[in-house]
C-alpha positions in Angstrom: -34.4 -44.2 -4.2 -32.6 -46.9 -6.2 -35.1 -46.7 -9.0 -34.8 -42.9 -9.1 -31.0 -43.0 -9.2 -31.1 -45.6 -11.9 -33.4 -43.5 -14.1 -31.2 -40.4 -13.5 -28.0 -42.4 -14.5 -29.7 -43.5 -17.7 -30.6 -39.9 -18.5 -27.1 -38.8 -17.7 -25.6 -41.3 -20.1 -27.9 -40.1 -22.9 -27.0 -36.4 -22.2 -23.3 -37.1 -22.2 -23.6 -39.1 -25.4 -25.7 -36.5 -27.2 -23.5 -33.6 -26.0 -20.2 -35.3 -26.9 -21.6 -36.3 -30.3 -22.6 -32.7 -31.2 -19.3 -31.3 -29.9 -17.2 -33.9 -31.8 -18.9 -33.3 -35.1 -19.0 -29.5 -34.8 -15.3 -29.4 -34.1 -14.5 -32.0 -36.7 -16.4 -30.1 -39.4 -15.2 -26.6 -38.5 -11.5 -27.5 -38.1 -9.1 -28.6 -40.8 -5.8 -30.2 -39.6 -4.5 -30.2 -43.2 -4.7 -26.4 -43.4 -1.1 -26.1 -42.4 0.0 -27.8 -45.6 -1.8 -25.3 -47.9 1.2 -23.1 -48.4 3.9 -25.7 -47.7 6.6 -26.1 -50.3 8.3 -29.2 -48.8 9.0 -32.0 -51.2 7.4 -34.6 -48.9 4.2 -32.6 -48.5 2.0 -35.3 -50.0 3.6 -38.0 -47.8 3.0 -35.9 -44.6 -0.6 -35.2 -45.5 -1.2 -38.9 -46.2 0.3 -39.8 -42.8 -1.8 -37.3 -41.0 -5.0 -38.5 -42.8 -4.2 -42.0 -41.8 -3.4 -41.2 -38.2 -6.4 -39.0 -37.6 -8.8 -41.0 -39.8 -9.6 -37.9 -41.8 -10.9 -40.0 -44.7 -13.7 -41.2 -42.5 -16.9 -39.0 -42.1 -17.0 -37.2 -38.7 -20.1 -39.1 -37.4 -18.4 -42.5 -38.1 -15.2 -41.2 -36.7 -17.0 -40.2 -33.5 -18.2 -43.8 -32.9 -14.6 -45.0 -33.4 -13.5 -42.7 -30.7 -16.5 -43.4 -28.5 -15.6 -47.1 -28.5 -12.8 -46.3 -26.2 -15.3 -44.6 -23.8 -17.5 -47.7 -23.8 -14.4 -49.8 -23.0 -14.1 -47.9 -19.8 -17.1 -49.9 -18.4 -14.7 -52.9 -18.1 -11.7 -50.9 -17.0 -10.0 -50.2 -20.4 -10.8 -46.5 -20.9 -9.1 -45.2 -24.0 -9.3 -41.5 -25.0 -6.8 -41.9 -27.9 -3.6 -40.0 -28.5 -2.8 -36.3 -28.9 -1.3 -34.8 -32.0 2.1 -35.1 -30.3 1.6 -38.9 -29.8 1.0 -38.6 -26.1 -1.8 -40.6 -24.5 -4.8 -38.3 -23.7 -5.4 -40.1 -20.4 -1.8 -39.4 -19.3 -2.1 -35.7 -20.1 -5.4 -35.3 -18.3 -4.2 -37.3 -15.3 -1.2 -34.9 -15.0 -3.4 -31.8 -15.4 -6.2 -32.6 -13.0 -4.1 -32.3 -9.8 -2.7 -29.0 -10.9 -6.1 -27.5 -11.7 -7.6 -28.9 -8.5 -4.8 -27.3 -6.5 -5.3 -24.0 -8.3 -9.1 -23.7 -8.1 -10.2 -25.6 -5.0 -8.7 -23.1 -2.5 -10.3 -20.1 -4.3 -13.6 -21.9 -4.6 -13.8 -22.7 -0.9 -12.7 -19.2 0.1 -15.2 -17.6 -2.2 -18.0 -19.8 -1.0 -17.3 -19.3 2.7 -16.7 -15.6 2.5 -19.4 -14.9 0.0 -22.2 -16.7 1.8 -21.2 -15.4 5.2 -21.0 -11.8 4.1 -24.1 -12.1 1.9 -26.2 -13.4 4.8 -24.9 -10.7 7.2 -25.8 -8.0 4.6 -29.3 -9.6 4.4 -29.7 -9.5 8.2 -28.5 -5.9 8.3 -30.4 -4.8 5.2 -29.9 -1.1 4.4 -27.2 -0.7 7.0 -23.8 0.9 6.3 -22.3 -2.6 5.9 -25.0 -3.6 3.5 -24.4 -0.6 1.3 -20.6 -1.0 1.4 -20.6 -4.7 0.5 -23.2 -4.2 -2.2 -20.9 -1.6 -3.8 -17.9 -3.8 -3.4 -19.6 -6.9 -4.8 -20.9 -5.1 -7.8 -17.5 -3.6 -8.4 -15.7 -7.0 -8.2 -18.4 -8.7 -10.3 -17.8 -6.3 -13.1 -14.0 -6.6 -13.2 -12.5 -8.9 -15.9 -10.2 -11.6 -14.4 -7.3 -10.8 -16.7 -7.2 -7.2 -15.5 -7.4 -8.2 -11.9 -4.6 -10.7 -12.5 -2.4 -8.0 -14.0 -3.0 -5.7 -11.1 -2.2 -8.5 -8.6 1.0 -9.3 -10.4 2.1 -5.7 -10.2 1.2 -4.8 -6.6 1.0 -8.2 -4.8 4.1 -9.6 -6.4 6.5 -7.1 -8.0 5.9 -4.2 -5.7 5.6 -6.4 -2.6 8.9 -8.2 -3.4 10.5 -4.8 -3.8 9.1 -3.7 -0.5 10.7 -6.7 1.3 14.1 -5.4 0.4 13.5 -2.7 3.0 10.2 -3.5 4.8 9.5 -0.1 6.3 5.9 1.3 6.0 5.7 5.1 6.0 3.8 6.4 9.1 1.2 8.1 7.0 0.4 4.9 5.1 0.2 3.1 8.5 -2.4 5.6 9.7 -4.4 5.3 6.4 -4.4 1.5 6.5 -5.4 1.5 10.2 -8.3 3.8 9.6 -9.5 1.7 6.7 -9.4 -1.5 8.9 -11.2 0.3 11.6 -13.9 1.5 9.2 -14.4 -2.1 7.9 -14.7 -3.6 11.4 -17.0 -0.9 12.6 -19.2 -1.4 9.6 -19.4 -5.1 10.2 -20.3 -4.6 13.9 -23.1 -2.0 13.0 -25.2 -0.5 15.7 -25.8 3.1 16.7 -23.5 6.0 15.6 -21.9 6.0 19.1 -21.1 2.3 18.9 -19.8 2.7 15.3 -17.4 5.5 16.3 -16.3 3.6 19.4 -15.4 0.5 17.5 -13.9 2.5 14.7 -11.6 4.3 17.1 -10.6 1.2 19.1 -9.9 -1.0 16.1 -8.0 1.8 14.2 -5.7 2.4 17.2 -5.1 -1.3 17.6 -4.4 -1.7 13.8 -2.1 1.3 13.7 -0.1 -0.1 16.7 0.2 -3.5 15.2 1.3 -2.2 11.8 3.8 0.2 13.4 5.3 -2.7 15.4 5.5 -5.0 12.4 7.1 -2.2 10.4 9.6 -1.4 13.1 10.7 -5.0 13.5 11.7 -7.5 10.9 8.3 -9.2 11.0 7.7 -9.1 7.2 10.9 -11.0 6.5 10.8 -13.2 9.6 7.1 -13.6 10.4 5.4 -15.6 13.2 2.5 -15.5 15.6 4.0 -17.1 18.6 2.1 -18.6 21.5 0.4 -15.3 22.2 -0.9 -14.8 18.6 -2.0 -18.4 18.4 -3.8 -18.1 21.8 -5.6 -14.9 20.9 -6.8 -16.2 17.6 -7.9 -19.5 19.2 -10.0 -17.7 21.8 -11.5 -15.5 19.1 -12.4 -18.6 17.2 -14.0 -20.0 20.3 -16.2 -16.9 20.8 -17.2 -16.8 17.1 -17.9 -20.5 16.9 -20.0 -20.5 20.0 -21.9 -17.4 18.9 -22.8 -19.0 15.5 -23.6 -22.4 17.0 -25.5 -21.8 20.2 -25.1 -18.2 21.2 -22.8 -16.9 23.9 -25.5 -17.4 26.5 -25.1 -21.2 26.3 -22.5 -21.5 29.1 -21.7 -25.2 28.5 -20.9 -24.6 24.8 -18.9 -21.5 25.7 -16.9 -23.3 28.3 -16.2 -26.2 25.9 -15.0 -23.8 23.2 -12.8 -21.9 25.7 -11.4 -25.2 26.9 -10.6 -26.3 23.3 -8.8 -23.0 22.7 -6.8 -23.5 25.9 -5.9 -27.0 24.7 -4.5 -25.5 21.5 -2.6 -22.8 23.3 -1.1 -25.1 26.0 0.0 -27.6 23.3 1.9 -24.8 21.4 5.4 -25.8 22.6 4.8 -29.6 22.5 3.5 -29.2 18.9 6.8 -27.5 17.9 8.5 -30.8 18.7 5.9 -32.8 16.7 6.0 -30.4 13.8 9.8 -30.3 13.6 12.0 -29.7 10.5 11.9 -33.4 9.5 8.1 -33.7 10.0 5.6 -34.4 7.2 2.0 -34.8 6.5 1.6 -37.5 9.1 2.8 -35.2 11.8 0.3 -32.5 10.7 -2.5 -35.1 10.8 -1.5 -36.2 14.3 -1.4 -32.6 15.5 -5.0 -32.1 14.3 -6.1 -35.5 15.7 -4.7 -34.8 19.2 -6.3 -31.4 19.7 -9.6 -32.4 18.1 -9.8 -35.6 20.2 -9.0 -33.8 23.4 -11.7 -31.2 22.6 -14.2 -33.9 21.8 -13.6 -35.5 25.2 -14.0 -32.1 26.9 -17.3 -31.5 25.1 -18.6 -35.0 26.0 -18.1 -34.5 29.7 -18.9 -30.8 29.9 -22.7 -31.2 29.8 -24.7 -34.5 29.6 -27.8 -32.9 28.2 -26.4 -31.5 24.9 -23.3 -33.4 24.2 -23.5 -33.3 20.4 -23.6 -29.5 20.3 -20.7 -29.2 22.8 -18.6 -31.7 20.9 -19.3 -29.9 17.6 -18.3 -26.5 19.1 -15.2 -28.0 20.6 -14.1 -29.7 17.4 -14.6 -26.6 15.3 -12.7 -24.5 17.7 -9.8 -27.0 18.0 -9.7 -27.3 14.2 -9.4 -23.5 13.6 -6.9 -23.1 16.4 -4.7 -25.9 15.2 -4.9 -24.6 11.7 -3.6 -21.2 13.0 -0.8 -23.1 14.8 0.0 -24.9 11.5 0.2 -21.5 9.8 2.5 -20.2 12.5 4.8 -23.2 12.1 5.0 -22.6 8.3 5.8 -18.9 8.9 8.8 -19.9 10.9 10.4 -21.3 7.7 9.7 -18.2 5.6 13.0 -16.5 6.3 15.0 -19.6 5.2 12.8 -20.0 2.1 12.9 -16.3 1.1 16.7 -15.9 1.3 17.5 -19.2 -0.3 19.5 -19.2 -3.7 16.4 -20.3 -5.6 14.2 -17.5 -4.3 16.7 -14.6 -4.0 14.6 -12.5 -1.7 11.5 -12.4 -4.0 9.1 -15.0 -2.5 5.8 -14.1 -4.3 5.9 -15.8 -7.7 4.0 -14.5 -10.8 4.4 -17.5 -13.0 4.2 -21.3 -12.8 3.0 -23.7 -10.1 6.4 -24.5 -8.6 10.0 -23.4 -8.5 12.1 -25.7 -10.6 15.5 -24.7 -9.1 14.9 -25.6 -5.5 17.6 -27.8 -4.1 16.9 -31.5 -3.4 16.9 -30.8 0.3 14.3 -28.0 0.0 12.1 -30.1 -2.3 12.3 -32.9 0.3 11.3 -30.6 3.2 7.6 -30.6 3.9 7.7 -27.0 5.1 9.8 -25.4 2.4 8.0 -27.2 -0.5 4.7 -26.3 1.1 5.7 -22.6 1.3 6.8 -22.8 -2.3 3.4 -24.2 -3.4 1.6 -21.5 -1.3 3.7 -18.7 -2.8 2.8 -19.8 -6.3 -0.9 -20.1 -5.3 -1.3 -16.7 -3.8 -1.9 -14.6 -6.9 -4.2 -16.9 -8.8 -6.2 -17.8 -5.7 -6.7 -14.2 -4.8 -7.7 -13.3 -8.4 -10.3 -16.2 -8.6 -11.6 -15.5 -5.1 -12.3 -11.8 -5.7 -14.2 -12.5 -9.0 -16.2 -15.4 -7.6 -16.8 -13.9 -4.2 -19.1 -11.2 -5.5 -21.6 -13.6 -7.1 -22.0 -15.6 -3.8 -22.6 -12.4 -1.9 -25.4 -11.4 -4.2 -27.0 -14.9 -4.4 -26.9 -15.6 -0.7 -28.2 -12.1 0.2 -31.2 -12.4 -2.1 -31.9 -15.9 -1.0 -32.0 -15.1 2.7 -34.0 -11.9 2.2 -36.7 -13.9 0.4 -36.8 -16.4 3.3 -36.9 -13.8 6.0 -40.1 -12.4 4.5 -42.0 -15.7 4.7 -44.8 -16.4 7.2 -43.1 -19.2 9.1 -40.2 -16.8 10.1 -42.7 -14.4 11.5 -44.4 -17.3 13.3 -41.0 -18.4 14.8 -40.4 -14.9 16.1 -43.9 -14.7 17.5 -43.3 -17.9 19.5 -40.5 -16.1 21.4 -37.5 -17.7 19.7 -34.3 -15.6 19.8 -33.3 -13.8 16.6 -30.1 -15.9 16.4 -32.2 -19.1 16.6 -34.6 -17.9 14.0 -31.8 -17.0 11.6 -29.4 -20.0 12.1 -31.9 -22.8 12.6 -34.8 -21.7 10.3 -33.9 -19.1 7.8 -30.4 -20.0 6.8 -31.2 -23.7 6.2 -34.0 -22.8 3.8 -31.9 -20.1 2.2 -29.3 -22.7 1.2 -31.8 -24.5 -1.0 -31.3 -22.3 -4.1 -27.6 -22.1 -3.4 -27.2 -25.9 -3.4 -27.2 -26.2 -7.2 -24.8 -23.3 -7.6 -22.3 -24.7 -5.0 -22.3 -28.3 -6.3 -21.9 -27.2 -10.0 -19.1 -24.9 -9.0 -17.2 -27.7 -7.4 -17.8 -29.8 -10.5 -16.4 -27.0 -12.6 -13.2 -27.0 -10.6 -11.8 -29.8 -12.7 -12.8 -27.9 -15.9 -10.0 -25.5 -15.1 -9.7 -21.7 -15.4 -8.5 -21.1 -18.9 -7.7 -17.4 -18.6 -6.2 -17.6 -15.2 -4.0 -20.6 -16.1 -2.9 -18.8 -19.2 -1.9 -15.6 -17.4 -0.1 -17.4 -14.5 1.2 -20.2 -16.8 -0.2 -23.1 -15.0 -0.4 -26.4 -16.9 -3.9 -27.5 -15.9 -7.1 -28.6 -17.6 -7.7 -25.1 -18.9 -4.4 -25.0 -20.6 -5.1 -28.5 -22.1 -8.4 -27.2 -23.5 -6.8 -24.1 -25.0 -4.0 -26.2 -26.5 -6.5 -28.6 -28.0 -8.4 -25.7 -29.7 -5.3 -24.1 -31.1 -3.8 -27.3 -32.5 -7.0 -28.8 -33.8 -6.4 -31.8 -31.4 -9.8 -33.4 -31.4 -8.9 -36.3 -29.1 -7.5 -34.0 -26.5 -10.4 -31.7 -26.8 -12.9 -34.5 -26.3 -11.0 -35.9 -23.4 -11.2 -32.6 -21.5 -14.8 -32.2 -22.6 -16.0 -35.7 -21.5 -14.5 -35.2 -18.0 -16.3 -31.9 -17.6 -19.6 -33.3 -19.0 -19.6 -36.3 -16.7 -18.8 -34.1 -13.7 -21.6 -31.6 -14.6 -24.3 -34.2 -14.9 -23.1 -36.0 -11.7 -23.2 -32.6 -9.9 -26.8 -32.0 -10.9 -27.7 -35.5 -9.5 -25.9 -34.8 -6.2 -27.7 -31.4 -6.0 -31.1 -33.1 -6.4 -30.2 -35.6 -3.7 -28.9 -32.8 -1.4 -32.3 -31.0 -1.6 -33.8 -33.8 0.5 -31.0 -33.4 3.1 -31.3 -29.6 3.3 -35.1 -29.6 3.3 -36.7 -32.9 4.7 -40.0 -31.8 3.1 -38.5 -32.7 -0.3 -38.8 -36.4 -1.1 -37.6 -38.4 -4.1 -40.3 -40.2 -6.0 -39.8 -44.0 -6.2 
C-alpha cells in the first residue's frame, strides 16, 4: 500500500507540474498586460510601462518566468509557500485564504443536498422502474439538467426572494392556491409511495387533505413571520425519522432496532424544554455541540442495552435517529429568532437576500448573537444553494438510477433472491453497495471541485469566493492570481482521484491495491 501511494504521489506531482506549466505559458502568451497602454496619452506612459515590465518580469520569456514562479511552490515543501502578488499588490495566498471559506460555505451545502437527494431518488426510481414515480422523476431530472444556472438563479431571485419578501408583508395564501399546492403535495407523496391505483388514490387524498389543512392553518396564523415547530412538531418529525431510519437500516420487522429508534426519538422529544435552556439567547457553537452529544450519547446507551446480539446495528439506528431529531430541534430553535431578525432595522421585513454573503449593517449585538448571525448566513445562502442543488441534483438522479439498474440485472442479485433473502436486504446490502462503485469517482471529484468555486453563481449572487477570484484574474490578466487558483484546484483534483481509487477497496473488498 505504501509503495502504491508513493508511486501515485510521484505521478500526481508530474501531472500538476505539467498542467501548471501548460496553463501558465498559454495564458502568458495569449494575454498582454501592456495592451492598456496602447491608446494612452499620459506623459509618464513609458515610465508606467517600464515599471509594469519590471514588476511582472515581462522581459523574461514565459517558460523561464514559469520556473521563477514555480520556485515559490517548491518552497512550500519546507513551509514557505509563495504564490506571488496580485496586480493590486496583495499577496495571492491571502486572497485565496479569504476566498476558500466563502466558497466552501456556498457550495458544500448544495453539494451534500444534491448528493443525498439525487442518489436516494435515483435508486428509488431504479427499484420502481417504469412506475409513475420513475416517469415523473425522469421528466423532472431531464428538465432540471437542461436548465442553465443563470436562468434558474434569476427565477429564484424573482420568486423566492422578491415575491416572497413582498408576500411576508401580508402573509395570507388565497384558498384556491392552498388547494392547488395541497393537491400537488399529495400527488408527489402518492407517487413516491407507489402501489395499486387504490393505494395511490388513498394516499393522494389523505396527504392532500393534511397538506391543505396545514397550509390553511399556517396562512390563518402568523406562522410565516413567527415560525416554529414546537415540541409537537419536533416530536412528530423525530418519530418519522425513527421509522425511516429503521426501515432503511434493518427493516421495521426488526423489533430491537425499531424500539431503539423510537426510544431515541423519545429522548429528543422529552429533552425539548431542557434544551431550550441549553440553547438560550447567549449560547453558541459549544452549546449546540453539547446538545447533539447528549442526545446521541443517550441513544447509544439505549442501543447498547436494547439487544445484546446486534448492538452495533441498534447503536447505529439510535445515533442516526438522535442526530436527525436534534437537528430538527436545532432548526426549531433558530426559527424562534426569525421574527426578531426579520423586523430588525438591518433587514426591514425582507429577510431573503439576493446579493452578498452577509448583511454589513447588522448591529454589533446581532453580529455577536449566534442565532441572529446564523440566520443571516442562512438567508444569504438560500438562493445560491437552491440554484446549485437543482442543477446538480438531476445528474445524480440519472447516474445512480443507471448504476443500480445495471447491478440489479446481475446474476448474484438473482442468486440472493433465490436464497430467500428479503427484497430490502438484497437492495440495501448487496445491490446498493456495488452500485456505489461507479458513483465513487463522481462524488469524490465533486467534493474536490467545491474549492474551485462556482463562477457563474458567485457572479450572479455577488459572492467573493474562488470563482470570483478566477474571473477577476482572467479579466485583469493577473497571472499570479490565476495560477494560485489553478494550482489549488489541480492539487485537489489529483488528490481526489487517489482517494477515489483507495475508496474502491473499501466499497468493494474484491478490489485490492497492487504492492
